[in-house]
C-alpha positions, 0 to 999 in steps of 0.5 A: 556418444554420436556416431560419425558416419564417414561417407559424409566425409567421403567425396562420392564416386565418379564414374564418367565426368567431364573435365570442366577445364574453363572452371578448373582455371577459375578455381586454380585462380582463386584457390589462395581466398577464404571462400569460394560460394558455388550457388546453383539450383540442383544438378548444375554439378556443383558437386562434381565439379569440385570432386573432379577438381580436388581429384585431378589436382591432387589437392588436399580436401576435408568434404562434409556432406551436410543434410538438414541434422548438420544444424545441430552446432555440436553435430557440425562440429564434431564433423568437421573436427573429424574431417580435420583428424582423419586429415592430418599426419599420422590419423587412423581410422578410430580418431575419427570416432573419437572426435565425436566424444566431446559433448562440451561445445566450447571446447569443440569449437576451441579444438577446431579453431586450433586445427585450423590455426595451425594448418600451413599449406593449402588445405580445401575444406568442402562444405558440401550442400551448404543450403542444409544449415540454412536458418541457423543462427548458432551454425552462421556465428561458428562459421563466421568465427572458423572463417576468421580464425582459419589459417590464410591456408585454409580455403572454405569451398561452400557449394548450395542451391542458395547463397551462404547466409554468410557477411560476404560482402566484407570478404568480397572487399578484402579480396577473400571472395570467388563466387560462381553462378548457375550461369558460369556452371551452366554448360557451354556449346563447346561442353555441351559437344565434349560431352556427347562426342567425346565422354559419351561418344555419341555423334550428335550434329552442329544443330543438335546440339545447339537444339539441346542448349537451347532447351537446357540452357546448360543443366547439367543433370538433364545432360545426363540424363537425356543421353540416357535416352539418347543413347538407346536411340537410332539416328533417326528416333534422335534427332526426331526425339531432340526436335520435339524434346520433352521432359523425359521420365527421369527428367521429371522423377528427378524434379519431382523429387529433388525440386517441388517435393521440397517445396512447402505446399502453398509453394508449389501451387504457386509455382504450377500455376505460374507455369501459365505465365512467360514473364513472372510479373507480381502485379499480374500473379497477385490478380492472378492468384489472388495473393499479396506477396507475389514479390516476396516469393519470386524472391525467395525463389530466386533466393535457392536457387528454384529454376529462376532467372532475369531477362535483359528487362530484369523480369523473371523467367522459369529456366524451359525444361523447369517451366515445362515440368511444371506446366506438364504437373498442372496440366495431370492436375486439372480438366482440359476444361479448366485450363482454358478457363485458366488461360481464359482469366489470363487474357482477361488479367493482362487485358485490363493491364494494358498487356494486350500480346499477352492477353491475345496469346492466353485468350487464344490458348483459353479457346476464347477466339473471339476475344483474340479476334477483337484484341487483334483488331485492337493491336493492328490499330495501336503497334506499328506493323514491325512490332508484329514481327514478335507476334509472328514469329514464335510469341504464341508458341513460346508460352505453352510447352504443348504448343507448336509452329503447327498449331497455332499458324492457320490461325494467326495468319488469318488473324493478323490482317495482310497490311501488317502482314506484308511490312514484314517479308524483307526482314523475314527474308532475311532471316532464311538467309541467315538460317539456312543452316539450321533446318528446323529454324529454316523450315519455321521463317519458310513456313510464316513468309510462306503464308503471307506471301499465300495471302499476298495472291504471290502463289508461286513464291508461295507454293515454293516455301511451303514446299521448302518447309516442308523438306526442312522440317521433314530433316528435323521431323517435326512431321506436324510442320510437314504435314501442313506445308503439304495442307497449304500447298495442296490449297494452293494447287487448288487456287490455281486449279490443279487439281490432280496435284491439290488431292495428292498433296492433302492425302499426303497431309492426311497422311503424316497425320494419321501417322505421327498423332498430329495436333487436330488443327492441320487435320481440320485443314487437311479434311476441308481442303480435299472436300473443297477439292473434290466439290470442285472437281463435281464430286459431291459423294466423296467430298460430303463425308471430308465436310463432315469430318472436318466439322467433327475434328473442328470441334478441337480446333479453332472455333473460328475456323468452322466458317470454312467447313460450315461454307463447304456445307453450302457449296455441297447443298448448291451443288446438289440444287438443294437451294434451301439448306445451301443457303441455310449453311451458308448464312450459318457459315456469314454469322459465325464468322462475323462473331470474329471479324477475320477478314479472310474467313468473313470474306470467304463465307460471303462468296460462298452464300452471294455464289449460291444467291446467284444460282438462285437468281436473286440478285441483289442478295448476291451482289450484297453478299460479293460486295461483302466479300470484296470489302473483306477481300479489299488487301487480298490480291488474290482471293479480290480477283477471284471476287472479282470475277463472280461479280463479272458473271453477276452483272452477265446475267444480270443482262445488264451493260452499267453493271458490267464493270469487274471488281478488277477494273480500277478507278481513275485513281482521285487526285493528290492535293499536297500543300507544303508550303507553311503548316504541311496537309495532304488530300485526296479528293476531299478527305485528308491523309494522315501519314501516320508513322514518322519515317514514312511522313519523311519518306513522301518529304523526300520524294517531294523535294525530289518530286520529277527525278527517281530516288535509289534505295541507296540514297533513301536509305543513307538519307533517312537511315544514316546510323542504322545497319543496312539489313536493320535500315532496308528493313525499316524502308521497306516498312516505311514504303509501305505504310506511306503507301497505304497511308494515301491508298487506304484500298489499296490491294498490292504495293507496287499498283500505287497511284502515287509512290512508283517504283522502277527497280531500285528507283522510287519517286512520286508519279506527278501527274497525279499528284498536285502541289501548292509549291509548283502553283506557287512557282509557276504564277511567280514566275508568269507561266501560269498568266500567259504573260511575261508581266502579271498583273498586280491582283494576280501578283498578290494571289500568287503571294498569297499562296506562301503561306510559310517555308517549304515543309516549315514543320521539320526545320531539321531534316536537312534534305529538305534544306535546298527546296526551302531555299529555292522556294524562300527566294522565290518569293523573296523577288515575287515580294520585292516587286509588290512592294517597289508596285505599290511604292512607284503607285505612290501608295505607301501604306502598302510599299511599308507593308511588303518591305516589312514583310521581305525583312521579316522573312530575311532580315539581312538582306541589305540591298533591301535595307538600302533601298528602303530607307533610301526610298522613306528619307526621300518621303519624309518619312524620317521616323520610319527610316531610323527604325529600318536603319536600326533594325538595319545595324542589329542585324547585320555588324552586331549579329554577323559584324559586316559594316553597313554602307549606307554612310551617309543615312545620318546626314540626309536623317538631319536634311531629308528632301523630297525628290523632285 
């Protein structure tokens, strides 16, 4: 006889558990339904929810915890029968074991059905861990019979890690099915607050709650396991742990045992290797793992609730903690070299599939910095500047759980060109304002903005934001970001020649790296920066120590950054007047930087080598490298000015006045020529200029239409972005403005220095002293101002008429702000052509006269006075056929199209009796 283990028929004993009113209400509302399906990944609180609900509501229930052995139909029915017997009136403990005496499956099934049919009060039958019955057709058929036969008072609650393999659609159509999924079971912000603050009496701040929720995604098991860690920490330790929350030992053990260990070896390999991907694209995975069934495996993972979900674009992703666990597990199985090679291979696959941002990220983490830099140059030419906000705002960090902003910042902000970064300033400023109460987010946003301002040359604002970011990062114990901000602040002070402050902040940064095991990227920057300050103070012996240490640490950082300590070593030997070694190290830095083609790196290395050649009085080589640095720093205002000063020094040393111009001396801007009549063209000198971004072109047209006038920013935004929210519209305006200026002046260092698009406060206008517009030349000529005579000669009029190649901005017919200017110029043109037509007619040059009258009507077919004048003149010259043609055209346009009766009443009579006027 089979033994019944009564523990399987008893709900689990619960310690403290949260009363989840939101889900209790759901169960209350659906308790009358035949089936309530609750499916999710392990640890989302399915069992706890149902057991606490049954206890709280004191409901009659049969609890049956299923195991793999319950796939045997006889075992399944025996336990279910035992549970029903135990629930019946007058039952006693012996009844449970009697339920297992029958070995006749049909008889046992009939007995269970009879019991279910006889239920006349609400009864819950809870089948916990229902996924253990998967892939068993006999039990499935039994369940269908039980559902069909059970009394309306019976509700089956099926808890499991996958949806029950039952005909759920018919139940749903009959409104007999209710479902709870992972998204429903995940803890909300409010529930997380109550869980920690009230249930476990842990005083966790609102920001810490948000961080916990962001990283756990409401996974109940992780909240319990986190509490077990947090309860033993003081407030300072707790804040640091939550900010840098990683997989705890308990979470790791749970996922190894309950999730990963339950999968086949093939599926384990799939899970571990796909943890390197942010989005689980089956096309990429098939190439990556050299398989053909990635989609099938993803569908399996989703069906079995293995911490997989679809994002807003329908792409699969792993839950953050699960992805971090898989990545950590994979990393433990590989050497760092093997991991790098896998990232690099993924970079190749993504690039071949034209997913350049993903390729850039994987090349970076695979230490293939040359490939990453190459790809960045491609992306700059391919994508809009505002697209790069995603690159700057966490794309690199999101891929790898072990990397943070502190490990990505130094490479990223050197790699992305300044002309791409500058338009992002307004969006970052707005985000900082919006997140000022969240120290974690504010610290990261302020650091990103500070970097852009630093490279832009706004050192004071950059310094302020580096300090603000350091303070915010300190509050949330992000010590790596604190150290990086301090090191960057030191660099700003060094450039401002505040050497004492530079040394102080560099040493503070290095102290943080020592105390908190901070990534080598920050350490290398701190060491290099301190060496540079000491070199500027001529403390060469101390500087050499830090340069050597920086080069050693750089082996673990982004490879491109080695150009900086190489340059410093060249500077060190230059100060010791060992010019042979100085040139050798300087050339090594230039060659190294050239491998990556990053402007800041090439500019810095070329500058130092140029200065070395200046000291050796090899002026041609000095100029060659300083000019190369000038070109690399063309967009970087402050660094550009530094090169300008060195070029000035070079000209003085050469002793010639002919080269006394410094880089800062600005050449007179070239004249801009705009052809706005007909097809639009813009030329600067002899070069054709193209404004590729549509909104930038519309901005130019708006300013051109109002040339000579100042337009407020609000008016421009209202005209160009009327349907956008104000914040978004303002960002688009700044991006459009920046790209417009760069399109017209590619060499422009700083937007406000534009020779053509000027700004006064919140007013914007075109500087017409430097812009020639064909429309203005046309109006001047047509009015006689160009020739200086009241009555221009016919040759002049014809020449002016030929300038009108078509309507103003003809290729943009739907931009309403162009309409008034277009009509004004068209009216001017028609008046001019009338003068020409009359001149030829009165000179009895009828062919030319008809040509220009026809031209008027081609431009304006509704010009009644021209029809009248033209037909009169044709009839006077007995040109009847032509007159009839003009009359028919007038009738078609005026009467048939506009409904305006013609005032040529005597026209038919005059056709019959045409008389030449004497």
